[in-house]
Each structure stands twice: as structure tokens, then as C-alpha cells.
N, C-alpha and C positions, 0 to 999 in steps of 0.2 A: 604418602605422596609418591614413593618409589613404585608402589603397586599401581598407582594411577598411570604412570608413564609406561610401565610394562604391559598394561592392559590395552594399550593402543592397538587397534586392528593391525595385523601383520602386513601392512603395505610397505613393501621394500622398493626403494628407488630403482628403476630399471636403468637409469643413467643419471649421472651427476648433473647433466645438462638441464635436468628438471628444476634446478635451482633458479633458472631464469623465468619460471612460471610466476604469474602475478600472485601475490599473497599479501596477507596483512603485514604492515610494516610500521616502524617507528624510527624517528630520527634518520630518515632517508635510507634505512636498512631494509632490504626486501629479502624475505626468506620464503621458501615454498610451504605449502600446507602441511607436508609431512617430510620427515627426514629420518634416516637411520644411521646410527653410529655403531662401531664395534669397540669393545673394550675388554679388559681382563675379566676374570670370573666374577660372578655375583658376590658382593661383599668386600671386594678388594677396593683399595683407595682409588685406583684408576676407574673402576666401574662406578663408584659412588660419585666421583667428581663429574664424570660424563653425565650421570643422571641429574646432578645439580644444574649443570649447564643446560641440559635439555628442558628442565622445568622452567628455567628462566626464559628460554625461547618460546615455550608454550604460553607463559603468563604475559610476556612482553610483546611477542610477535604473532601469537596465535598458531604457532607451528607445533604439531604433534611430533615428538621425538621418541623413537624406539631405540633402546640400547641393547645390542646383542652381545652377550658374554661369549668369549672364545678362549679356549684353554691354552693356545700357543700362538706364536707370532705368525705362522703361516695361515692359521685360521682367521686371525684378525685382518691380515692384509689381502687375502684372496677376494673378499667381497669388495674391498676398495679398488683393487686392480680391475675387477669386473664392472665397476661403475654402479654397484648396487647400494653403496653407502656413501655418505658425504664426508665422514671423518673416521679415521681409525685412531683410537687413543692408545698409543704405543709406549714401550719402554725402549731400551737400547737395541731391541730387535730392528728398529728403524735404521740404525747405523749398519748392522750386519746385512740387512737387505740392500741398502745403498751400495755396500761394498761387494755384494755377491759372494759372500763367504758362508761357511757352515751349511745349514740346510738350504740356503739360497744359492749355493754353488752347484745347482742341479739344472738339468736341461729345461725343466718347467719354469725356472725362475731366472737366475742370473741377476746382475746388478739392477736395482730398481731406482728410478728417478723420484725418490720420495722427498718431500719438503715439509717444513714446519708451518704452523700458524701460531699458536701459543703453547707454552709448556709451563710446568710448575716446578719451582724450588721453594720449599717452605721450611717450617720448623722441624719437619721429619727428616730422618736419614734413610739411606738405602744400603742395606748390609745383609749379612747372614745372621738370622736369629737362631739361638741355640737353646735347647731344652736345659733348664736350670739343673735338673737332677743328674745331668752328665758330669757335673763338677767342673766344667770348663769355665775358666776365668780369663785366660789369655789365648790368643790364637794358636800358640805353640801347643796348648793343651788339647787341641782338636785332632791331633794326629791319631789315626786309627778309628775315628768316629765315623758315623754314617751321614753322608751328605746327600740331600735330595736333589735330583735332576728331573727335568720335565722333557719328555720325548717331543721333538719338534720345536723346542724353544731355545735356540742358541743364546739368546739374551740372558735368560735366567741362569743357564749352565755356565756360560763364560763369566758372568758377573760373580757367581759363587766362587769360581776358581780364582778370580782376581782378588777377592776378599781374603781367602785363606792364604794367598801368596804373600800376604803381609808378614806371615811367619815363615815364609820359605816353603810352605806346603804346596804340593801338587795333588792332582786327583789320584796319583799313585800312592799317596800317603794317607788316603782316607778310603772308605768304602762307599762307592757310588750306588745309590738306590734310585731307580728310575720310576717315574709316575706318569700317568696319562695327561695330567693337567696341573696347573698351579694349585687349584683347590684340593685336588687329590694329594698333592705333595704335602701340603700343610696338614691335612688330615692324617697323613702318614707320620708326621712329627708328633702330633697330638696323641696318636695311637701307638707310639713307641716303635714305629717301623723305620724311623730315621731320627737323627739327632739334631739336624740343623737344615735350614733352607733359606734361600734368598727372599727378601721382601722389603717393602717400605715399612718403617717402624709403626706407621698408623694403619696398615692394612688390617682388615677385619680378622683374618685368620691368626695374626700375631696376638691379637687381644684374646682370642679363644685359647691359644696356648698359654698365655699369661694366667688365664682363669682355670686352666686344667691342673690336675695334680702334678704335672711335670714342671710347669712354670717356664719362664723365658728369661734369658740374659742376652746382652749384645756386647760381646768382647770388643774392646776399643781398638782404634787404629791411630795412635798418637802421631801427630804430624811431625813431631821432633825427630822421629826415626826416618830420615830421608831415604836410606837404603831400602827400608821396608816399603815405603811409598813408591819408590822406583819400580819395585817388583809388582806392586798393584797396577801401576800405570802401564807396565809393559804388556799386561794382559787386557786391561781395561783402560785405554787412553782417555776415556770420557769421564772417569771418576775424578773427584777432587775432595780434599778433606772438608768436613762439615761439622760444626758444633750443633749437635742435635738436642732439642729441648722438648720434643713431644713424641709420644708413641707408647707402645706397650711396655710397661715397667720402667718408664722414663719420666722423671720429674724435671720441670723447668728449672727448679732450684738446684738440681744436680745433673747438669748437661753431660752428654757423652760425646767423645771425639770419635765420630764415625765417618761415613763417606756419603756422597750424593752425586747426582746428575739430574738433569731435567726428567721428571716423571710425574704424571703421564704427559705425553707429547701428542697434541692434536695434529694428526698427520694427513697430508693430502698427496696427490701425485702432481708432478710438474705439468701434466697434460690437462689438469683441471683449469678452467678458464679463470683468469685473474679477477674478473668482476664477481664471480661466484665465491672465490676464496676470500676476496676483500669483504664481501657481505658477511660471511661467517665470522671472520676475524673481528670486524667492527662490531658485530652483535655481541661477541664475547667481551670486547673491551667496554662498550657502552653499558652492557648489562651486568658488569662485574659486581656491583653492590648487591644485586639480587641473588647471587649464588656464592659469594665469597665465604659465607658461613654455613653452606649447605653440607659440606663434608670435610673431614680433616684433609688438609693439603690444598683445598680449593682456593684459599686466599693467595697461594703462590702464583695464580694466573694473572695477578696484577701486572698491567702493562709495564709498569716501572721496574718490575723485577724479572723481566725476561732474560734468559740466558742467550746472549748473542755471541757471534764468532766462536761457535762450538764445532761440531763435526758434521752437522746436517744443515743445508741452507734453508732459509725461509722462502716460502713461495712469494713471488713478486706481488701477488694480491695481498698477502699478509704484510709484506714490507711496506706497501702503500698505507695500510691502516696504521702500522707502527709509526710511520713518518708523520701522518696526520696527528697522531697522539703525542708527537714530540719525542719519540724514543727510537730514532733511527738516524745515524750519522753517515757521513761520506765514507768513513773508515768501515762502518758496518756494510755499506753497499759494496765496497771493493772486496772485502772478505767474502761476502755472500756470493758475488759473481765468480770468485775463484773456486768456491765449493761447487757451483753449478757447472763450471768448466770441468771439474773433476768428474762429475757425473757423466759428462759427455765423453771423456777419455775412457771411462769404464764401459760405457755403452758401446763405443767403437771397438774396444778390445774384445768384448763379448761377441759382437757380430763377426769379427775376424776369426775368432776361435771356432765359431759355429761353421764357418766356411771351410775350415781346415780338416774336415773329417775327424772330429774328436772321438776318443774311445767310447764304446757303448757301455762298458762297465762303469757303474756309478763312481766307485772309488778312483778308478783311473781317470775318469772324466773330470772329477773335482781336482785331482792332482795336476792334471794338464792345464786346467783353467787357472789354478793358483799361480803356476809358472808364467802363463801368458799374461795374467793380470799384473804380476810383479814386473814383468818386462815392460809393459805399457806404461805403468806408473813411473818407472825409472826413466824411461825415455822422455816423459813429460815433466820430469824433475819434481815429482810429487811423492810424498811419503807413502810407504806401503801400509804400515799399521798392523800387518799380520805376518811378520817374519817368523820363521821357525825358531 
């Protein structure tokens, strides 16, 4: 069935406004004849979940969905920003893009007004998987080992650093090995070019490592060590402890204390029309039973299990669908509006920085922007989140 979806003729939306076209519909949900999503590489849990949702839209609404694999956050978001895709299935890169940091703190990007529709938290965890043959059992054992990074993917790289911070380790305590994409990074672990990499425990490549001669382990992050968790959250404020019961080399009868955050996150731009995003979100809510078992982690898209009051706002169209489903409160609305205000503060700060003749050198440009960003957030009495 995955091949069926991928075989759809490469018709890419020229504008998300095409969602207003007349199309087959069910339960008052109208979707266009064709849609395109971006997601992580083929075989990852994010890609597989996006394909499962796409199949539901084909079966229930007659909409042909094409899922484009993209190796890093920039590649996933660029088509969404250009209006060529309807959704980007993201990880925490959506947060870094909102904040305009790391690879998004460059002239071509800056803070992005990205918003959520639905996201997944399920039985799986999100952490750094380590080759079993390294002998690593606790995070303190990872000192001096090789940690995979992906060029152009601040989410994966920052997340990996947050996890090893549990033991007080930084990137200076390990050997960073850079790869061109998420898939290439995990092939690197399997081929003994790296010793560990960040992933969902149910991601396809982690299963490949489990089946390889190297094997896989997931060093735990016990919640009882509050100082260790404070170090994790200082780098990755979006992480929370999670009892993980599924994934590569994980048995439900022997759960592991790992970490998680919503992944994948079906992401839109604030500029996308509320009725369009409402239709997409309602389709995912009403069609849940048709895709919940389509891929590991897909059941976490259940409307009753949505992560609200997080670090990214829900799109107003998605909020309307959640409210109709009985899963949106006044407190959620207030929190969401505050996050949208934050996006406005960041956008204004970026515009002012651009008018101030910033340096042309990339590193100097980013350094200047981070200072301007910090000042704007402080003035608005909002947390920075990326203090040195």
C-alpha cells in the first residue's frame, strides 16, 4: 500500500489555497483531489505515519496523497513555506524554526510562524539509541563514543545533546560524526561509523540496528535524578520523562525510562486559511480508526491524547476541530493565544534586525540576531529558551 501512495503522479500543490477546490468529501469534510506532505526519510516512523494518514484520505475522501521524504528540517519546511505542500510532518525542528535559532537564524529564514494540527505521543520513546557492542549501559559510559549528527537538522543534533546531558556530557565529551541525512546517519551506526544516534524507538532504522551484528540498547534516563533531568531540559525544554513500552529491543513487560515529546507533528503555517486547516484536522480526527494501526506510533494521533500547552501553538483551524471534538478548554485557548503572541514578538524583532544593517558574515549575523532576539523577548517578558 505504501507503493500505491508513492506511485501517485508527481502533482505537487502550487498553493495550499487549492484545498478550497471541490473534492470528494465525507462527514462535511472537503479535501482536494491531490495533496502532498513532507516527512522524515523513508522507513522512519514519521514517514510511515504520514503514509498511513494519506491512505485514509485516499480511501475515505478520494484524495491522492504523495509523501515526500526529506533528510533535514530545512528540506521539510521549504516546500511548506513555498505553499507546495499541505502539511510537513516535523519533529522539534518546528520549535527551532519558530524561534529562529540554529540553521533558522540565517537571512533566508528567521523565525517562522509555524503551528500544529495533530501530533503523536504513544508507547514509543524518543532518545539516543546506542550500538550494543559498545558496551554502553548508562549515559556516563558514552563518554568518548561517536555520536551521529545530521547536517542542517538542528532538531536531531540538539536532541542528541540533550539526551547525553543526562550524564553531564556535552559534544566536547564525545566524537561528533556528521551525515547528510537521518537515514545516512543510521546507516552509519549500523556500519560502525558511529556509535549512537537520535531516533524514535519505533523508527525503522532502529529495528535494522537491532537486527544487525551490532545490536541496540537504549540507556535509561530515570526521572528520580532531578538534577540530571534539569540538564536535559536546559538543552531540550520540550522533553519530558516517558515510560516506553515499544520499540527496537524493548518489551512491554520490561519498559524503559526514556524521554519523549510530540513526534511527528503535522505542521502548517499561520498563513494557511483556517477552513483549510480545519478540514485537514477534522479529517484526521474522524478518520482515526482507519489509520491508527497503520504504523507504529500512529495511534498516538488520537484526539484525546493531544499534547496541548506545549511550545508551539495550534493553528486556529485545528483548535476549532479540537473544540468540536470536546478536547479544547478556555485554558488551552489562553495558552495558545500567548504562544501566537510570542510568534508576533519574534517576527517583529526579526524585521527590526533586518532594518539595522546586520553583518553579512553568517556567524556574525546569527550572533547579532540572537542578541536582538533575547532583548525582544526580555522586553516582552517572555522566556528566551536559548541562553548560553
